[in-house]
C-alpha positions in Angstrom: 97.6 122.9 119.6 96.6 123.8 115.7 97.4 121.8 112.7 100.0 123.0 110.9 97.7 122.0 108.1 95.2 124.3 108.8 91.8 122.7 110.3 89.8 123.8 107.5 92.3 122.7 104.9 93.1 118.8 107.0 89.6 118.4 106.8 88.7 119.3 103.0 91.2 116.6 102.5 88.7 113.5 104.0 86.3 114.4 101.4 85.2 111.4 99.6 88.3 109.0 101.0 86.8 105.6 101.1 87.4 103.5 104.3 87.1 100.0 105.1 86.0 100.1 108.4 85.9 96.9 110.2 84.6 95.0 113.8 81.9 95.0 116.4 78.7 96.1 115.4 76.6 97.1 118.4 73.2 98.9 118.7 72.7 101.3 121.2 69.1 101.6 122.7 68.0 104.4 124.4 64.8 104.7 127.2 64.2 108.0 128.0 62.0 109.3 131.1 62.0 111.0 134.3 61.9 109.9 138.5 59.7 111.1 140.5 59.3 108.8 143.5 61.4 105.5 144.7 59.9 101.8 144.3 57.8 100.4 147.1 59.0 97.0 145.9 62.8 97.6 145.7 64.9 100.8 146.8 65.2 101.7 142.8 64.2 104.4 141.2 61.0 104.4 139.1 61.4 105.8 135.5 58.0 107.2 133.7 58.5 107.5 129.9 57.6 109.9 127.9 55.7 109.7 124.2 59.0 110.4 122.4 61.0 107.5 125.2 62.5 105.8 122.7 65.6 106.0 120.4 68.3 103.6 118.6 71.7 104.9 117.5 74.6 103.0 115.4 77.1 102.2 118.3 80.5 100.4 118.0 82.3 100.0 114.9 79.0 101.2 113.4 79.5 104.4 114.7 83.2 105.0 113.4 81.5 104.4 109.9 79.1 106.8 111.1 81.4 109.3 112.0 83.4 108.6 108.8 80.5 109.4 106.8 80.3 113.0 108.9 83.5 113.7 108.2 83.2 113.6 104.2 84.6 109.6 104.1 83.0 107.1 102.5 82.7 104.3 104.8 82.4 100.3 103.4 81.4 98.3 106.7 82.2 95.1 107.3 81.4 93.0 110.7 78.6 90.5 111.7 74.7 90.9 113.4 72.4 88.2 114.1 69.5 87.4 112.6 67.0 89.4 114.4 65.3 92.6 113.9 67.7 94.8 115.7 70.2 93.4 113.0 67.8 94.2 110.7 67.2 97.9 112.0 70.8 98.4 112.5 71.4 98.2 108.6 68.6 100.0 107.6 69.6 102.9 110.5 73.3 102.8 109.0 72.5 102.6 105.1 69.9 105.7 105.4 73.0 107.5 106.6 74.9 106.4 103.8 77.1 103.8 104.8 77.9 101.1 102.6 76.9 97.6 104.3 77.9 95.4 102.1 80.2 94.2 104.1 78.5 93.3 106.8 77.6 89.4 107.4 74.3 88.0 109.1 74.8 85.2 111.1 71.8 83.7 113.0 73.4 81.5 115.5 74.3 85.0 117.8 72.4 88.0 118.8 72.9 91.1 117.3 74.8 93.1 120.1 72.2 95.9 122.0 73.4 98.2 124.5 70.0 99.5 126.5 70.7 102.6 128.6 68.1 103.8 131.1 68.4 107.2 131.3 66.4 110.2 133.3 67.3 114.2 133.4 70.7 112.6 130.9 71.8 110.6 133.5 72.4 107.0 132.8 70.4 105.2 135.5 71.0 101.4 134.0 72.4 99.6 131.0 71.1 96.3 130.2 73.4 94.4 127.7 72.1 91.9 125.5 75.2 90.2 123.5 77.2 87.1 122.8 80.8 87.6 122.9 82.8 84.2 121.8 84.1 84.6 118.7 82.6 84.4 115.8 82.8 80.8 114.2 85.8 80.0 111.2 82.5 80.3 108.7 80.9 83.3 109.5 85.2 84.8 109.8 85.6 83.3 106.2 82.4 84.7 104.6 83.6 87.9 106.5 87.0 87.7 105.0 86.0 86.9 101.4 83.6 90.3 101.7 86.8 92.0 103.0 88.7 91.1 100.3 86.1 91.2 97.6 86.1 95.2 98.4 90.0 96.1 99.6 90.9 96.7 96.0 88.6 99.7 96.1 89.5 101.6 99.5 92.3 104.0 100.7 92.8 102.6 104.2 91.4 100.2 107.1 90.1 101.0 110.1 89.9 98.3 112.9 87.7 98.9 115.8 87.5 96.4 118.5 85.0 95.9 121.2 85.5 92.5 122.5 82.5 91.0 120.8 84.3 88.6 119.6 84.0 89.7 115.5 87.9 90.6 115.2 89.2 86.9 115.9 93.4 86.8 116.0 93.1 84.5 113.0 91.3 87.3 111.2 93.2 89.9 112.3 96.3 88.3 111.2 94.7 87.8 107.5 93.5 91.4 107.5 96.8 93.1 108.3 98.8 90.8 105.3 95.9 91.8 103.1 96.4 95.7 104.1 100.3 95.2 103.3 99.7 94.0 100.1 97.6 96.5 99.1 99.8 98.9 100.5 97.1 100.2 102.5 97.3 101.8 106.2 96.0 100.6 109.1 94.4 102.0 112.4 93.1 100.2 115.1 91.4 101.2 118.4 91.6 97.7 120.4 90.3 96.0 123.3 91.8 93.8 125.9 90.9 90.2 124.5 93.4 90.8 121.0 95.5 93.6 122.5 98.8 92.1 120.8 97.4 90.4 118.0 98.0 93.7 116.0 101.3 93.6 114.8 103.2 95.8 112.3 100.2 97.9 111.9 100.2 101.9 110.9 98.4 103.5 113.7 97.7 101.9 117.2 95.5 104.0 119.4 94.6 102.2 122.8 93.2 104.7 125.4 95.1 104.8 129.1 93.1 102.3 131.2 93.7 99.6 127.8 97.4 100.6 127.4 97.8 100.4 131.3 96.1 96.8 131.6 97.6 95.2 128.6 100.9 96.7 130.4 100.6 96.0 133.7 101.9 99.3 134.5 100.9 102.6 136.1 100.7 105.4 133.3 98.3 108.1 134.2 100.8 111.1 132.9 101.9 112.0 130.1 105.7 111.3 130.7 104.4 107.3 131.6 102.2 107.4 128.8 105.3 108.1 126.1 106.9 105.5 128.1 103.9 103.3 127.8 103.9 103.9 124.1 106.9 103.1 123.3 106.8 99.6 125.1 103.6 98.9 123.1 105.7 99.5 119.7 108.9 97.9 120.8 106.6 94.9 121.1 103.9 95.2 118.0 106.3 97.1 115.4 103.8 99.6 114.9 104.4 102.9 112.7 102.7 105.0 115.5 101.1 104.3 118.5 98.8 107.4 120.0 97.5 106.6 123.7 94.5 108.5 124.5 94.6 110.1 128.4 91.2 111.7 128.8 91.4 115.0 130.6 94.9 115.1 129.8 94.8 115.1 126.3 97.1 112.3 124.5 100.5 111.0 123.4 102.2 110.4 119.9 105.1 108.5 119.4 106.0 108.0 115.9 108.7 105.2 114.8 110.0 106.5 112.1 111.5 109.5 114.1 111.5 107.9 117.5 109.8 111.3 118.5 107.1 111.7 121.0 104.8 114.7 121.8 102.2 115.6 124.5 99.2 116.9 123.3 96.8 118.5 125.3 93.2 118.1 125.6 91.2 120.6 123.4 87.6 119.8 125.6 86.5 122.8 127.8 83.5 121.5 129.0 82.4 117.5 129.1 78.6 116.5 129.3 79.2 112.6 127.5 82.4 111.0 126.9 80.3 108.5 125.1 81.4 107.8 121.6 84.8 110.0 121.9 87.1 107.4 121.2 85.1 106.6 117.6 85.3 109.7 116.5 89.3 109.5 117.4 90.2 106.8 115.2 87.9 108.3 112.6 90.0 111.1 111.9 92.9 109.2 112.2 91.7 106.6 109.7 91.0 109.1 107.2 94.1 111.4 108.0 96.3 107.9 107.4 94.2 108.1 103.9 95.2 111.4 103.1 98.6 111.2 103.9 98.8 113.8 106.5 101.2 114.3 109.3 100.3 112.3 112.2 100.7 115.1 114.5 98.4 117.0 113.1 95.7 114.3 112.5 96.1 113.3 116.6 95.4 117.5 117.0 92.5 116.9 114.7 91.2 114.1 116.4 91.6 115.5 120.0 89.2 118.6 118.6 87.1 115.9 117.4 87.0 114.5 120.4 86.1 117.9 122.7 82.9 118.0 120.5 81.4 114.8 120.7 82.1 115.2 124.8 80.1 118.3 124.9 77.0 116.6 122.7 74.8 113.9 125.1 75.1 110.2 124.1 76.5 108.8 121.1 77.4 111.9 118.2 79.2 111.5 115.1 81.1 114.6 115.1 81.0 117.0 111.5 83.4 119.2 110.4 82.0 122.3 111.7 81.8 120.9 115.1 85.8 120.9 114.9 85.9 124.2 113.4 84.0 125.3 116.2 86.5 123.6 119.0 89.3 125.1 116.8 88.2 128.8 117.4 87.4 128.3 120.6 90.6 126.9 121.6 92.7 129.5 119.7 90.2 132.5 121.8 
């Protein structure tokens, strides 16, 4: 499927759109090497690190912001980092890529979330997480909300990216949705399990298959069942639209204004790595909502973006030329 508005026209509409991206910030840390033997100390592989063995990449809501930049938008990022060197590094990486980090609060009581992946031949051997996932304190949430309120008048829409790391508390979610309604701003949500049902009355709600099944306690692994799941979610949280991503089966979109549901087949032909695909999807949907684009055209474009990301190793911020390439492949 190709957007009726045309992929190139859709992508051009994203240029210059200002988006507030709020949620959990993650620093992805990669250690890359080779495996030539098994350790004599335990039945585990020994990884020998090369010269350029280490890289740091913004993840979580930070990766959503990078996708917005890469697609031509102008993100303002709101979230929390720890008072540590990893937090400083994350902010420097983001600022260097053109992300406005003025909405990020430093909390000295918790570490910056870091996910360290040990890799060999592009295969992940182990992941080590350094994080504190309890809700941020009321004081920190208050400072964060003040910064968001100070910036919201200059944006076209809001993306909430939840990774269950404690930044998007139930109270903060309610305040942001209410504020968005006051300003007439569309809110696009990528939820996780903890606060799944707190996002009431948002413009777009985008769970993946696993999240939808866990929240509803039902199996939804076919397009038909996923549409039923989307209707159940919409009835309960009052979202304007629900988009459930289904991996290899694509996605289903249900719009409340029309009551219509559609299955969008997957555009991916080669899946190298699914890391970050959901971040690219919500970035496209959030930008499209800022433009007043039809949600069907947005969801089709988002599927092409996911296909491009899945063809790349590791977390990757999708570019317009990537989406145009996937569109040409799909047409062929």
